[in-house]
C-alpha positions as CSV (number, residue, x, y, z in Angstrom):
1,M,-10.5,-4.6,24.1
2,D,-8.6,-3.4,21.0
3,N,-10.3,-0.3,19.8
4,R,-7.8,0.6,17.0
5,D,-9.2,1.3,13.5
6,N,-6.9,-1.1,11.7
7,L,-8.0,0.2,8.3
8,H,-7.2,3.9,8.8
9,D,-4.9,4.4,11.9
10,D,-1.7,3.8,9.9
11,I,-2.5,6.1,7.0
12,P,-0.9,9.2,8.5
13,F,2.3,7.2,8.8
14,Y,2.4,6.4,5.1
15,I,1.6,10.0,4.2
16,E,4.4,11.2,6.4
17,C,6.9,8.8,4.8
18,A,5.8,9.8,1.3
19,E,6.2,13.5,2.1
20,K,9.7,13.0,3.4
21,Q,10.8,11.1,0.3
22,R,9.1,13.2,-2.4
23,G,9.2,10.8,-5.2
24,E,7.3,7.9,-6.8
25,I,6.1,5.2,-4.4
26,L,6.2,1.4,-5.0
27,E,3.7,-0.5,-2.9
28,L,4.3,-4.2,-2.9
29,G,1.2,-6.3,-2.3
30,C,-1.1,-3.2,-2.8
31,G,-4.2,-5.4,-2.7
32,T,-7.4,-3.3,-3.3
33,G,-5.6,0.0,-2.8
34,R,-6.3,1.0,0.7
35,V,-3.0,2.8,1.1
36,A,-2.2,3.6,-2.6
37,L,-5.5,5.4,-3.2
38,V,-5.0,7.7,-0.2
39,L,-1.4,8.5,-1.4
40,A,-2.6,9.2,-4.9
41,E,-5.3,11.5,-3.6
42,K,-2.6,13.4,-1.8
43,G,-0.8,13.9,-5.1
44,F,1.8,11.2,-5.0
45,R,2.5,8.9,-7.9
46,V,2.1,5.2,-6.8
47,T,2.9,2.0,-8.6
48,G,1.1,-0.9,-7.0
49,L,2.2,-4.5,-7.5
50,V,-0.3,-7.3,-6.7
51,L,-0.4,-11.0,-7.2
52,S,-4.1,-11.6,-6.8
53,R,-6.0,-11.1,-10.0
54,Q,-9.2,-10.7,-7.9
55,M,-7.7,-7.9,-5.9
56,L,-6.3,-6.3,-9.0
57,D,-9.8,-6.3,-10.6
58,I,-11.4,-4.8,-7.5
59,F,-8.7,-2.1,-7.4
60,C,-9.3,-1.3,-11.1
61,E,-13.0,-0.8,-10.4
62,I,-12.3,1.5,-7.5
63,I,-10.0,3.5,-9.6
64,K,-12.7,4.0,-12.3
65,A,-14.9,5.5,-9.6
66,K,-12.1,7.9,-8.7
67,P,-10.8,9.3,-12.0
68,E,-9.0,12.2,-10.3
69,S,-6.5,9.6,-8.8
70,A,-6.4,7.3,-11.8
71,D,-3.5,9.2,-13.6
72,K,-1.4,8.9,-10.4
73,I,-1.7,5.1,-10.1
74,T,0.0,2.4,-12.1
75,L,-1.1,-1.2,-11.4
76,V,1.1,-4.2,-12.2
77,H,0.0,-7.8,-11.9
78,G,3.0,-9.7,-10.6
79,N,4.8,-11.5,-7.8
80,M,6.8,-9.5,-5.3
81,A,9.2,-12.4,-5.0
82,D,10.2,-12.0,-8.6
83,F,9.7,-8.6,-10.3
84,C,11.8,-6.0,-12.0
85,F,11.1,-2.3,-12.9
86,D,13.1,-0.1,-15.2
87,R,13.1,2.8,-12.8
88,K,13.9,3.6,-9.2
89,F,11.4,4.6,-6.6
90,A,11.9,7.0,-3.8
91,L,9.8,4.9,-1.4
92,K,9.0,1.2,-1.4
93,Q,6.6,-0.2,1.0
94,C,5.2,-3.6,1.9
95,L,2.5,-4.4,4.5
96,G,2.6,-7.9,5.8
97,F,0.2,-9.5,8.2
98,R,1.0,-12.2,10.7
99,R,-1.1,-14.2,13.1
100,E,0.0,-14.1,16.7
101,T,-1.3,-15.7,19.9
102,P,-4.0,-13.4,21.0
103,K,-3.6,-11.7,24.4
104,K,-6.8,-11.1,26.4
105,G,-8.7,-8.1,25.0
106,T,-6.5,-7.7,21.9
107,S,-6.7,-8.5,18.2
108,N,-4.9,-11.6,17.0
109,L,-3.7,-10.0,13.8
110,G,-0.4,-8.2,13.9
111,I,1.0,-5.9,11.2
112,I,4.5,-5.9,9.9
113,I,5.5,-2.9,7.9
114,Y,8.5,-2.7,5.7
115,I,9.6,0.7,4.5
116,I,12.7,1.2,2.3
117,C,13.8,4.6,1.3
118,D,16.4,5.5,-1.4
119,K,18.5,8.3,0.1
């Protein structure tokens, strides 16, 4: 049986990456802010790009409930396949999910993580 906490177990990894880069973070496909909010709470500036208007609306509502993080997060409604920003980011990340053939006792959802650092 897969006992991993798929919503939280990867968070220390993103914090560690952010601490190493020390700059603004771009999260492509930020969804409802699961990772971006934690990074903002740790003091990092995060720009989140999200295509889904529904997820963007949910993220905006969550930010309203956490005003201490609101000034550290910039949200952009857009497509990660076609976007442009007028600034550079120290860290760019994108979480992708893929379906895989389940093995006995494991989850059938795999996680692909892309981290790109400017250094």
